[in-house]
C-alpha positions as CSV (number, residue, x, y, z in Angstrom):
1,M,-3.4,18.1,1.0
2,L,-4.9,15.1,3.0
3,R,-4.3,17.0,6.3
4,N,-7.0,19.1,5.4
5,I,-9.7,16.4,5.0
6,P,-11.5,15.2,8.2
7,G,-11.7,11.6,9.1
8,E,-9.6,8.4,8.8
9,K,-7.7,7.8,5.4
10,I,-6.5,5.2,3.5
11,L,-3.9,6.1,0.7
12,A,-3.4,3.6,-2.2
13,G,-1.4,3.9,-5.5
14,D,1.8,3.7,-7.5
15,L,4.1,6.2,-5.3
16,N,7.3,5.2,-7.1
17,L,9.1,5.3,-3.8
18,P,11.1,2.2,-2.5
19,G,11.4,1.1,1.0
20,N,10.1,3.0,4.0
21,L,10.0,6.5,2.2
22,P,6.4,6.5,1.7
23,S,5.6,6.1,5.4
24,K,8.3,8.7,6.4
25,L,6.8,11.2,3.8
26,S,3.1,10.6,4.4
27,G,2.7,9.5,8.0
28,F,0.9,6.5,6.7
29,R,2.0,2.8,7.6
30,S,2.0,0.1,4.8
31,L,-0.9,-2.3,5.1
32,A,0.9,-5.0,2.8
33,A,4.6,-5.6,1.8
34,A,5.1,-7.0,-1.7
35,A,7.6,-6.3,-4.4
36,T,5.5,-4.9,-7.2
37,Y,8.2,-3.9,-9.7
38,P,9.3,-4.6,-12.3
39,S,6.5,-7.0,-13.1
40,W,8.8,-9.4,-15.1
41,K,11.1,-9.9,-11.9
42,E,9.6,-8.1,-8.9
43,K,12.3,-6.6,-6.6
44,I,11.0,-3.4,-5.3
45,Q,7.5,-2.0,-3.7
46,F,6.5,1.0,-5.6
47,D,2.8,0.3,-5.1
48,Y,1.3,0.7,-1.8
49,I,-1.9,0.4,0.3
50,M,-1.5,2.5,3.4
51,A,-3.6,3.7,6.4
52,K,-3.0,6.5,9.0
53,K,-0.7,5.1,11.9
54,G,-3.7,5.5,14.5
55,L,-6.0,3.3,12.5
56,I,-3.3,0.5,12.7
57,K,-2.0,1.2,16.2
58,N,-5.5,1.1,17.6
59,N,-6.5,-2.1,15.7
60,K,-9.2,-0.1,14.1
61,V,-8.1,-1.7,10.6
62,A,-6.8,-5.1,9.6
63,A,-5.5,-6.1,6.1
64,T,-4.8,-9.4,4.5
65,L,-2.5,-9.4,1.2
66,I,-4.4,-10.7,-1.8
67,K,-1.6,-12.3,-3.9
68,S,-1.5,-11.4,-7.5
69,T,-1.6,-14.4,-9.9
70,G,-0.2,-14.2,-13.6
71,R,1.6,-11.5,-15.1
72,P,0.2,-8.1,-16.3
73,I,0.6,-7.7,-20.0
74,I,0.6,-4.0,-20.2
75,S,1.9,-2.8,-17.0
76,D,5.5,-2.7,-15.7
77,H,4.0,-3.3,-12.3
78,I,2.4,-6.1,-10.4
79,P,-0.9,-5.3,-8.8
80,I,-1.2,-5.1,-5.0
81,G,-4.5,-5.7,-3.3
82,V,-5.7,-6.3,0.3
83,E,-8.8,-7.3,2.0
84,L,-9.6,-4.8,4.6
85,K,-11.4,-5.3,8.0
86,F,-12.7,-2.4,10.2
87,Q,-13.4,-3.0,13.9
C-alpha cells in the first residue's frame, strides 16, 4: 500500500512483530531500538518508528531515541519516541 504513495515515508506503530521481521517485511529500517513489551518488564520490541532505507543510507534523516519515563497505566506496551532531524 505504501508503495503506491509517492515521496519519502516514515512508518510508526505497534507492529506486534519481533526482531528484524518488520524490516524484512516492509523494506523500512528502524530508527530506534528499544524493548517495548511487556510494559511491566520490557523484553521485546513490538513498537517501531521506521524510515525507508534510502533516507537513512543517504543521511537524509537522523533520529535520537526519546526514553520513556514511568510506566503506562492502561497499556501493555511502553511508548517509543524519536526526535527526527531531516538534512
